[in-house]
N, CA, C and O of each residue as an XYZ file, in Angstrom:
348
protein
N      86.839    112.541    103.910
C      86.314    111.066    104.231
C      86.845    110.691    105.545
O      86.113    110.583    106.529
N      88.156    110.486    105.572
C      88.795    109.662    106.682
C      88.430    110.749    107.803
O      88.224    110.252    108.910
N      88.324    112.006    107.725
C      88.024    112.956    108.776
C      87.069    112.666    109.832
O      87.096    112.935    111.033
N      85.996    111.896    108.923
C      84.796    111.644    109.792
C      84.608    110.178    110.198
O      83.595    109.745    110.747
N      85.791    109.394    109.842
C      85.802    107.983    110.233
C      86.436    107.833    111.732
O      87.332    108.577    112.130
N      85.976    106.988    112.366
C      86.822    106.557    113.700
C      87.879    105.596    113.076
O      87.826    104.972    112.017
N      88.846    105.650    114.019
C      90.177    104.687    114.022
C      89.997    103.590    113.484
O      90.796    103.191    112.636
N      88.947    102.879    113.840
C      88.576    101.172    113.459
C      88.138    101.249    112.119
O      88.832    100.603    111.334
N      87.048    101.942    111.575
C      86.840    102.166    110.171
C      87.646    102.569    109.432
O      87.591    102.120    108.287
N      88.519    103.382    109.699
C      89.729    103.853    109.021
C      90.762    102.632    108.848
O      91.411    102.503    107.810
N      90.866    101.788    109.882
C      91.948    100.892    109.823
C      91.334     99.764    108.820
O      92.112     99.290    107.991
N      90.101     99.347    108.843
C      89.430     98.481    107.975
C      89.442     98.946    106.512
O      89.742     98.221    105.563
N      89.118    100.105    106.444
C      89.293    100.810    104.962
C      90.734    100.476    104.465
O      90.912     99.777    103.467
N      91.615    100.933    105.100
C      92.933    100.574    104.712
C      93.199     99.655    104.633
O      93.834     99.561    103.582
N      93.135     98.690    105.138
C      93.136     96.978    105.195
C      92.424     96.575    103.759
O      93.150     96.014    102.938
N      91.347     96.773    103.485
C      90.395     96.330    102.339
C      90.999     96.783    101.135
O      91.171     95.993    100.206
N      91.419     98.256    101.041
C      91.994     98.898    100.117
C      93.560     98.325     99.677
O      93.950     98.449     98.516
N      94.349     97.729    100.669
C      95.503     97.095    100.265
C      95.276     95.908     99.809
O      95.950     95.553     98.842
N      94.334     95.031    100.340
C      93.931     93.761     99.877
C      93.542     93.846     98.474
O      94.106     93.133     97.644
N      92.600     94.681     98.139
C      91.969     94.723     96.963
C      93.112     95.277     95.662
O      93.027     94.868     94.504
N      93.861     95.993     96.007
C      94.795     96.812     95.072
C      95.906     95.651     94.650
O      96.515     95.668     93.580
N      96.055     94.676     95.642
C      97.120     93.695     95.239
C      96.722     92.960     94.064
O      97.554     92.494     93.287
N      95.348     92.829     93.893
C      94.764     92.163     92.935
C      95.123     93.213     91.386
O      95.400     92.735     90.286
N      95.045     94.321     91.629
C      95.520     95.400     90.573
C      96.416     96.292     90.559
O      96.222     97.506     90.627
N      97.821     95.532     90.437
C      99.297     96.469     90.682
C      99.193     97.609     89.790
O      99.632     98.679     90.210
N      98.695     97.559     88.652
C      98.989     98.745     88.072
C      98.024    100.077     88.626
O      98.463    101.224     88.705
N      96.653     99.678     88.980
C      96.121    100.717     89.604
C      96.642    101.235     91.126
O      96.257    102.268     91.674
N      97.615    100.262     91.675
C      98.230    100.564     92.722
C      99.336    101.953     92.541
O      99.413    102.998     93.187
N     100.168    101.406     91.301
C     101.164    102.226     90.716
C     100.335    103.689     90.517
O     100.749    104.693     91.096
N      99.335    103.727     89.800
C      98.555    105.087     89.556
C      98.037    105.773     90.719
O      97.907    106.995     90.642
N      97.703    105.133     91.854
C      97.368    105.758     93.046
C      98.593    106.186     93.377
O      98.648    107.383     93.657
N      99.924    105.377     93.452
C     100.923    106.190     94.060
C     101.385    107.386     93.254
O     101.857    108.336     93.879
N     101.287    107.453     91.702
C     101.658    108.365     90.872
C     100.714    109.825     91.344
O     101.244    110.929     91.469
N      99.567    109.620     91.517
C      98.473    110.720     92.038
C      98.884    111.238     93.198
O      98.789    112.465     93.218
N      99.297    110.762     94.153
C     100.025    110.850     95.476
C     101.265    111.740     95.462
O     101.444    112.553     96.369
N     102.112    111.604     94.464
C     103.259    111.846     93.903
C     102.910    113.199     93.466
O     103.507    114.153     93.964
N     102.052    113.365     92.635
C     101.577    114.740     91.960
C     101.051    115.822     92.966
O     101.334    117.020     92.949
N     100.044    115.015     94.044
C      99.387    115.948     95.045
C     100.400    116.447     96.037
O     100.326    117.539     96.600
N     101.421    115.496     96.215
C     102.680    116.062     97.107
C     103.877    116.490     96.423
O     104.939    116.493     97.045
N     103.828    116.861     95.186
C     104.794    117.586     94.318
C     105.936    116.908     94.495
O     106.904    117.655     94.346
N     106.261    115.666     94.782
C     107.373    115.126     94.975
C     108.487    115.381     93.904
O     109.625    115.111     94.287
N     108.341    115.910     92.479
C     109.378    116.191     91.596
C     109.589    117.763     91.571
O     110.286    118.396     90.777
N     108.820    118.252     92.632
C     109.130    119.710     92.658
C     108.723    120.408     91.106
O     109.271    121.482     90.861
N     107.975    119.951     90.270
C     107.495    120.521     89.092
C     106.363    121.485     88.707
O     106.290    122.256     87.750
N     105.536    121.247     89.664
C     104.343    122.149     89.671
C     104.454    123.430     90.768
O     104.753    123.260     91.950
N     104.198    124.570     90.240
C     104.120    125.521     91.106
C     102.839    126.351     91.201
O     102.557    127.332     91.890
N     102.107    125.607     90.235
C     100.491    126.187     90.187
C      99.535    125.022     90.115
O      99.703    123.857     89.754
N      98.346    125.759     90.623
C      97.156    124.569     90.840
C      96.914    123.905     89.139
O      96.571    122.748     88.899
N      97.140    124.762     88.312
C      96.738    124.425     86.911
C      97.897    123.523     86.350
O      97.611    122.742     85.442
N      98.998    123.567     86.758
C      99.983    122.591     86.453
C      99.647    121.045     86.952
O      99.689    119.993     86.315
N      99.280    121.324     88.408
C      98.751    120.121     89.105
C      97.820    119.697     88.583
O      97.880    118.529     88.200
N      96.602    120.466     88.360
C      95.375    119.956     87.524
C      95.671    118.957     86.144
O      95.154    117.886     85.827
N      96.711    119.767     85.481
C      96.995    118.992     84.024
C      97.492    117.627     84.230
O      97.217    116.724     83.440
N      98.329    117.429     85.430
C      98.891    116.074     85.513
C      98.046    115.160     85.893
O      98.194    113.999     85.513
N      96.902    115.570     86.798
C      96.077    114.751     87.498
C      95.132    114.289     86.316
O      94.768    113.132     86.104
N      94.832    115.334     85.642
C      93.855    114.710     84.714
C      94.481    113.702     83.717
O      93.800    112.864     83.126
N      95.706    113.823     83.578
C      96.339    113.165     82.743
C      96.475    111.589     83.379
O      96.300    110.547     82.747
N      96.773    111.697     84.555
C      96.865    110.260     85.384
C      95.460    109.706     85.765
O      95.300    108.526     86.077
N      94.426    110.638     85.723
C      93.033    109.771     86.083
C      92.618    109.399     84.648
O      91.893    108.406     84.590
N      92.893    109.926     83.602
C      92.597    109.366     82.426
C      93.133    107.891     82.151
O      92.396    106.994     81.741
N      94.396    107.742     82.399
C      94.983    106.708     82.485
C      94.579    105.434     83.337
O      94.357    104.270     83.004
N      94.568    106.051     84.496
C      93.291    105.297     85.462
C      92.352    104.692     85.083
O      92.263    103.474     85.235
N      91.314    105.524     84.423
C      90.214    104.955     83.930
C      90.356    104.162     82.819
O      89.433    103.388     82.566
N      91.228    104.190     82.170
C      91.544    103.195     81.092
C      91.936    101.970     81.547
O      91.444    100.957     81.049
N      92.800    101.908     82.471
C      93.209    100.581     83.072
C      92.112     99.844     83.956
O      92.077     98.633     84.172
N      91.148    100.882     84.465
C      90.382    100.007     85.582
C      89.062     99.717     84.633
O      88.242     98.868     84.981
N      88.899    100.509     83.356
C      87.739     99.854     82.681
C      88.330     98.493     81.942
O      87.541     97.601     81.634
N      89.703     98.371     81.677
C      90.254     96.926     81.041
C      89.957     95.947     82.292
O      89.353     94.883     82.164
N      90.443     96.425     83.480
C      90.205     95.208     84.586
C      88.708     94.931     84.622
O      88.289     93.791     84.827
N      87.925     95.938     84.428
C      86.544     95.381     84.697
C      86.168     94.488     83.418
O      85.563     93.417     83.480
N      86.536     94.983     82.484
C      86.376     93.868     81.305
C      86.848     92.490     81.503
O      86.223     91.503     81.116
N      87.865     92.461     82.061
C      88.467     91.040     82.161
C      88.027     90.300     83.341
O      87.999     89.070     83.388
N      87.641     91.174     84.409
C      86.456     90.479     85.307
C      85.444     90.050     85.047
O      85.050     88.995     85.544
N      84.765     90.736     84.217
C      83.468     90.229     83.269
C      83.571     89.115     82.852
O      82.895     88.185     83.293
N      84.593     88.980     81.757
C      84.734     87.933     81.015
C      84.938     86.717     81.709
O      84.340     85.688     81.396
N      85.954     86.800     82.864
C      85.901     85.431     83.889
C      84.635     85.214     84.322
O      84.052     84.177     84.005
N      84.169     85.970     84.942
C      82.525     85.805     85.351
C      81.629     85.108     84.363
O      80.976     84.136     84.744
N      81.552     85.524     83.150
C      80.759     84.896     82.151
C      81.257     83.740     81.672
O      80.419     82.878     81.407
N      82.518     83.455     81.466
C      83.085     82.008     81.388
C      82.882     80.881     82.338
O      82.700     79.706     82.019
N      82.937     81.405     83.626
C      82.830     80.632     84.815
C      81.190     80.182     84.739
O      80.829     79.031     84.987
N      80.299     81.222     84.373
C      79.216     80.799     84.584
C      78.537     80.019     83.414
O      77.467     79.434     83.579
N      79.218     80.036     82.203
C      78.931     79.246     80.953
C      79.419     77.878     81.231
O      78.828     76.921     80.731
N      80.668     77.678     82.148
C      81.205     76.405     82.184
C      80.618     75.624     83.340
O      80.794     74.418     83.515
N      79.827     76.514     84.196
C      79.007     75.675     85.273
C      77.592     75.282     84.685
O      76.864     74.532     85.336
N      77.228     75.743     83.556
C      75.823     75.602     82.777
C      76.080     74.467     82.138
O      75.204     73.605     82.204
N      77.009     74.241     81.560
C      77.539     73.021     80.726
C      77.402     71.381     81.372
O      78.354     71.144     82.115
N      76.785     70.646     81.291
C      76.579     69.269     81.976
C      78.000     68.718     81.678
O      78.317     67.590     82.055
């Protein structure tokens, strides 16, 4: 995707992601873990199958955490709307 972006668009995307991930530190850590796997930082995967297995586990964890954040966000929105509707 970034190959098709001009430098300004890429800069804006990165800035937006950093700002948004500050609100979700555990997702930031998951993205970091995904990059560690892709870059084979610990030098434990020599096959695509090994890498795929590790990525699947990491994305499952990320999905669970993302849904938990979504739920908390929805709860806050509903509570705020309820408070505002009360005289």
